C-alpha positions in Angstrom: 66.4 -12.0 -7.4 64.5 -10.0 -4.6 60.9 -10.3 -4.3 59.5 -7.0 -3.2 56.3 -6.8 -0.5 53.0 -7.3 -1.6 51.0 -7.2 1.7 52.2 -7.6 5.3 50.4 -7.8 8.7 50.7 -4.9 11.4 51.1 -5.6 14.9 47.3 -6.5 15.4 47.4 -9.2 12.7 45.9 -6.6 10.1 46.7 -7.3 6.6 47.9 -4.0 5.1 50.0 -2.5 2.3 53.3 -1.9 3.1 55.1 1.0 3.8 58.1 2.6 2.6 60.7 1.2 5.2 59.6 -2.3 4.4 62.4 -4.0 2.4 62.2 -6.7 -0.1 63.9 -9.9 0.5 65.6 -12.9 -1.5 63.8 -15.3 -3.2 66.9 -17.8 -2.5 66.1 -19.0 1.7 62.8 -17.1 2.0 61.0 -19.7 3.6 63.4 -19.7 6.0 63.1 -15.5 7.1 61.9 -15.0 10.3 59.8 -11.8 10.3 61.5 -8.3 11.5 61.0 -4.8 11.8 62.4 -4.5 8.0 60.8 -7.5 6.6 57.3 -8.3 8.6 55.1 -11.3 8.3 53.5 -11.2 4.8 53.3 -12.0 1.1 56.1 -10.9 -1.1 56.3 -11.1 -4.5 53.8 -10.6 -7.3 50.1 -12.0 -7.8 51.7 -14.5 -10.4 54.0 -15.6 -7.7 55.0 -15.0 -4.2 56.2 -16.2 -1.1 54.8 -16.3 2.5 57.1 -14.8 5.7 55.2 -16.7 8.6 54.9 -15.2 11.8 55.4 -18.6 13.5 57.2 -21.5 11.6 56.5 -25.7 12.6 57.7 -26.3 16.0 57.6 -22.9 17.3 56.4 -22.5 20.9 55.2 -19.9 22.7 57.0 -18.5 25.6 55.7 -16.3 28.4 57.0 -12.8 28.3 59.6 -12.0 30.7 58.3 -9.0 33.0 60.9 -8.9 34.8 63.0 -6.1 33.4 59.4 -3.9 34.2 59.4 -4.0 37.8 57.3 -1.2 39.4 55.4 0.0 35.7 52.3 0.5 36.3 49.3 -1.4 34.2 46.7 0.6 32.5 43.9 0.0 29.8 44.5 0.5 26.6 43.1 4.0 25.1 39.2 3.1 24.0 39.3 0.4 25.9 36.9 1.9 28.2 33.5 3.3 27.5 30.0 4.8 28.7 27.1 2.2 29.1 24.1 4.6 28.0 21.5 1.5 28.1 20.2 2.8 31.9 19.9 6.8 30.5 18.5 5.6 27.3 16.1 3.6 29.0 14.8 6.0 31.3 14.3 8.9 28.2 12.4 5.8 26.1 10.1 5.9 29.4 9.6 9.2 29.9 8.4 9.5 26.2 6.4 6.6 26.6 4.8 8.6 29.8 4.4 11.9 27.6 2.8 9.9 25.1 0.5 8.2 27.2 -0.7 11.6 28.7 -1.1 13.2 25.5 -3.4 10.4 24.5 -5.3 10.7 27.4 -5.7 14.3 27.1 -7.5 13.8 23.8 -9.7 10.9 24.5 -10.7 12.5 27.8 -8.5 10.1 30.0 -7.3 13.1 32.0 -11.0 14.3 33.3 -11.9 10.8 34.1 -8.8 10.7 36.2 -9.1 14.1 37.6 -12.7 12.7 39.1 -11.3 9.8 40.8 -8.7 11.9 42.0 -10.8 14.0 44.3 -12.9 10.8 45.2 -9.9 9.2 46.4 -7.5 11.6 47.3 -4.3 12.9 46.0 -2.0 9.8 46.5 -4.4 7.5 45.2 -5.0 9.6 41.9 -1.4 9.3 41.1 -0.8 5.9 41.8 -4.3 5.5 39.3 -2.9 7.9 36.8 0.0 6.2 36.4 -1.9 2.9 36.1 -4.1 4.3 33.5 -1.2 5.7 31.5 0.5 2.2 31.6 -2.7 0.3 30.7 -3.5 3.1 27.9 -4.1 2.0 24.3 -1.6 4.1 23.1 0.7 1.3 21.7 -2.4 0.3 19.9 -3.3 3.6 18.7 -0.1 4.2 17.2 -0.1 0.6 15.4 -3.4 1.5 13.9 -2.6 4.7 12.4 0.8 3.6 11.4 -1.3 0.8 9.4 -3.6 3.8 8.0 -0.9 6.1 7.3 0.9 3.2 5.1 -2.7 2.9 3.2 -3.1 6.2 2.4 0.5 7.0 1.3 0.6 3.5 -1.0 -2.9 5.1 -2.6 -1.9 8.4 -3.3 1.7 7.6 -4.8 0.0 5.2 -7.3 -3.2 4.7 -8.5 -5.1 2.1 -7.1 -8.9 0.6 -7.2 -10.5 -0.2 -4.0 -13.1 -2.6 -3.0 -15.4 -2.9 0.2 -14.4 -5.6 2.7 -17.9 -7.3 3.0 -16.0 -9.8 6.3 -17.3 -12.8 3.7 -14.0 -14.2 2.7 -15.1 -15.6 -0.8 -16.7 -12.4 -1.8 -13.8 -10.6 -0.5 -11.3 -12.6 -2.4 -13.4 -12.6 -5.6 -13.2 -8.8 -5.5 -9.6 -8.7 -4.9 -8.6 -10.9 -7.7 -11.2 -9.2 -10.0 -9.6 -5.7 -9.3 -6.4 -7.4 -9.5 -6.9 -8.7 -12.6 -8.5 -5.9 -14.4 -5.7 -3.4 -13.0 -2.8 -5.8 -15.1 -5.8 -5.8 -18.3 -5.4 -1.6 -17.6 -1.7 -1.8 -17.7 -1.6 -4.1 -20.7 -4.1 -2.2 -22.9 -3.6 1.5 -21.5 -1.1 4.1 -20.1 -2.3 3.5 -16.6 -0.5 1.0 -14.5 -2.2 0.7 -10.9 -1.2 -0.8 -8.1 -2.1 -3.7 -6.0 -6.0 -3.1 -5.4 -7.1 -2.4 -1.7 -9.6 -3.5 0.7 -11.5 -1.2 2.8 -13.6 -0.9 5.7 -15.8 2.1 5.1 -16.5 2.8 8.7 -13.2 3.9 9.5 -10.6 4.1 6.3 -9.9 7.3 4.8 -11.8 6.9 1.5 -10.9 10.1 -0.4 -7.4 9.0 -2.0 -9.7 6.2 -4.0 -10.9 7.2 -7.3 -13.2 4.5 -7.7 -14.8 2.1 -4.9 -16.4 -1.9 -5.8 -19.0 -2.5 -3.4 -20.5 -5.7 -3.8 -23.7 -6.3 -2.2 -24.1 -9.3 0.3 -27.9 -9.7 1.4 -26.5 -11.8 4.1 -24.2 -9.0 5.5 -25.2 -6.6 8.4 -27.0 -3.0 6.8 -24.3 -0.5 7.3 -24.9 2.2 10.3 -25.8 5.5 9.0 -22.7 7.4 9.9 -20.9 4.8 7.5 -23.3 5.6 4.6 -22.8 9.2 5.6 -19.4 8.6 5.2 -19.7 7.2 1.8 -22.4 10.0 0.5 -19.5 12.5 1.7 -17.1 10.3 -0.6 -19.1 10.7 -3.9 -19.9 14.5 -3.0 -16.4 15.1 -2.8 -15.9 13.7 -6.7 -15.4 10.0 -5.7 -17.5 7.3 -7.5 -19.0 3.9 -6.1 -20.0 1.1 -7.9 -22.3 -1.0 -6.3 -22.7 -4.4 -7.5 -25.8 -6.7 -6.5 -24.7 -10.0 -8.4 -28.2 -11.1 -9.0 -28.7 -10.6 -12.5 -28.7 -14.4 -12.6 -32.4 -14.2 -11.0 -33.6 -12.1 -14.0 -32.9 -15.1 -16.7 -35.6 -16.7 -18.1 -37.5 -19.1 -15.8 -36.4 -17.1 -13.0 -37.9 -14.4 -10.7 -37.3 -10.6 -11.5 -33.8 -9.3 -10.1 -35.5 -5.9 -9.1 -36.9 -8.0 -6.1 -33.8 -9.9 -5.1 -32.5 -10.2 -1.7 -29.5 -7.9 -2.9 -31.8 -5.2 -4.0 -33.7 -5.0 -1.2 -30.4 -4.7 0.8 -29.0 -1.9 -1.4 -32.4 -0.2 -0.7 -31.7 -0.5 2.6 -28.5 0.8 2.4 -29.2 3.8 -0.1 -32.2 5.1 2.3 -32.1 8.3 3.6 -29.2 9.4 1.5 -29.4 12.1 -1.3 -29.0 9.7 -4.1 -29.4 11.8 -7.3 -32.2 10.5 -10.5 -30.7 7.7 -12.3 -30.6 6.4 -15.9 -29.7 3.5 -18.2 -26.5 4.4 -19.6 -27.6 5.8 -22.7 -25.9 4.9 -26.1 -24.4 8.6 -26.6 -22.9 8.8 -23.2 -19.0 9.7 -22.4 -19.1 6.0 -20.7 -19.4 4.5 -24.0 -16.5 5.5 -25.9 -14.3 6.5 -23.1 -11.6 4.0 -24.2 -13.4 1.0 -26.4 -16.4 1.9 -28.1 -19.1 -0.3 -26.0 -23.1 -0.5 -25.8 -23.5 -2.6 -23.0 -21.4 -3.7 -19.8 -21.3 -7.4 -18.9 -19.7 -9.0 -16.6 -20.1 -12.8 -14.7 -23.5 -12.4 -16.2 -25.1 -10.3 -19.1 -28.4 -8.1 -19.4 -28.5 -6.1 -16.0 -28.1 -2.4 -17.5 -25.7 0.0 -15.8 -27.5 2.6 -13.7 -25.6 6.5 -13.6 -26.6 9.7 -12.7 -29.1 10.9 -15.2 -28.1 14.1 -17.2 -30.5 16.8 -18.1 -31.9 16.3 -21.8 -30.6 18.8 -24.7 -34.0 20.8 -24.7 -33.5 21.2 -20.8 -30.3 23.3 -21.2 -29.6 25.0 -24.2 -32.3 23.4 -26.6 -29.6 22.6 -28.7 -28.5 18.9 -29.7 -25.8 17.6 -27.5 -24.1 14.3 -29.2 -22.1 13.6 -25.9 -24.1 13.0 -22.6 -22.6 13.6 -19.2 -19.7 15.3 -20.0 -19.7 17.8 -17.5 -18.9 15.7 -14.9 -18.8 12.0 -13.4 -21.5 9.9 -12.2 -20.7 9.8 -8.5 -22.9 6.3 -8.0 -22.9 3.5 -10.7 -25.8 0.2 -10.1 -25.0 -3.1 -11.9 -26.4 -6.4 -11.3 -23.9 -8.3 -13.5 -21.3 -9.5 -11.2 -18.3 -7.1 -12.8 -15.7 -8.8 -10.4 -16.8 -12.4 -10.9 -16.0 -12.1 -14.7 -12.5 -10.4 -13.8 -11.5 -12.6 -11.1 -8.2 -15.0 -11.8 -5.7 -16.7 -9.8 -1.9 -16.0 -10.5 -1.9 -18.4 -13.3 -4.7 -16.8 -15.1 -7.4 -19.2 -14.4 -10.4 -17.6 -14.1 -12.6 -18.4 -11.1 -15.9 -18.7 -12.5 -17.7 -19.1 -15.9 -19.5 -16.5 -17.5 -23.1 -16.9 -18.5 -24.5 -17.7 -21.0 -20.8 -18.2 -21.6 -20.3 -16.4 -24.9 -16.9 -16.7 -26.1 -16.2 -12.4 -26.1 -18.3 -12.2 -22.9 -15.5 -11.9 -20.4 -13.4 -10.0 -23.0 -16.2 -7.1 -23.5 -16.3 -7.5 -19.6 -12.5 -6.4 -18.9 -13.3 -3.6 -21.8 -16.4 -2.7 -19.8 -13.9 -2.5 -16.4 -11.5 -0.4 -18.6 -13.9 2.1 -20.1 -15.8 2.7 -16.5 -12.2 3.4 -15.1 -11.0 5.6 -17.7 -14.6 7.7 -17.3 -14.1 7.9 -13.7 -10.5 9.1 -14.1 -10.9 11.6 -16.8 -14.3 12.7 -16.7 -15.6 14.6 -19.9 -12.5 14.9 -22.1 -14.3 12.9 -24.7 -17.5 14.9 -24.2 -15.0 18.0 -25.2 -14.3 16.9 -28.3 -17.2 17.8 -29.6 -17.3 21.1 -29.2 -13.6 21.5 -31.2 -15.2 22.8 -34.0 -16.8 25.4 -32.4 -13.8 26.2 -30.2 -11.2 26.7 -33.4 -14.3 28.8 -34.9 -13.9 31.0 -32.1 -9.9 31.5 -32.4 -10.5 32.1 -35.8 -8.1 29.0 -36.8 
């Protein structure tokens, strides 16, 4: 009985499929067979049963190759054993690229003009040394890292809708905002067709704002008033179609037995922040506003607290525009600014296990659910604008089309 070759070893010890020149071995005496050209070392038989032809057998001793017959032969390396070391060349190219990048950064930041002025004072050779030192000490690497991080934030925002909040610098306030918007995003994904990504904390003085439809800004009375340039960026964001929710989180001060929220430290801080901006006239969300029916039917917008009105841009009365009754208001655009004192994020904030950070006040059983619904309506209103308002014009449109 013969055993066909199944897999054999080549001269480098690699397993391979047998070629046509490999012959079968007899079953009897296979264990004593020494490998040869026709029967190289390997396995013979099938998966169900096979025999091995080993390269060495127990007791075999390796012997030194007798090279006496190769007298006068020239030794040479195997083909492919010699390579080219590219490390020095690649290092030089990388260094030249670093120098070019440093020069470009200095040109953009005015460093070359500074080096030129110093060169006129210290001479050409000194200027060359100084320029080299400035290039090595330039913040090119840090700038590239910041640009990369900023680009990553922008790409994440444009590839998936994300809610944003302003990082105040207070760790607890920032964590409340992050956790609150994260929980609201999960609520949106479970109740609507929108599936937002994780919320993003922003520094309004330097981060790109235009890629976010809605920014939540909790007012911290202990924080420094933002610089005018920062508020100008916020103003430009609102003018270009973005919406900012300013949450003073001070409605607790307006509860019975406490002083009014309008005079709270948070309200005063918000007045300082908005001073100098061209803020449009504001009004409390009226019963017929688009936001009251953007997704759920609501008549108030509670948060951790209840009772503070939600202020939005005032819309002209019906008689101021056409003199006709308009059952739905605010349908031609989205309010660029919203102001509340109900601490919206405080009602939404929860940990990974769904445990809420804070109790709601006064603590009605449905208050937290209504706070989430208020958040859904706000987001839907910001993202869809006037689609609800347009519905009231359907009869007139159908009549015009002759339907």
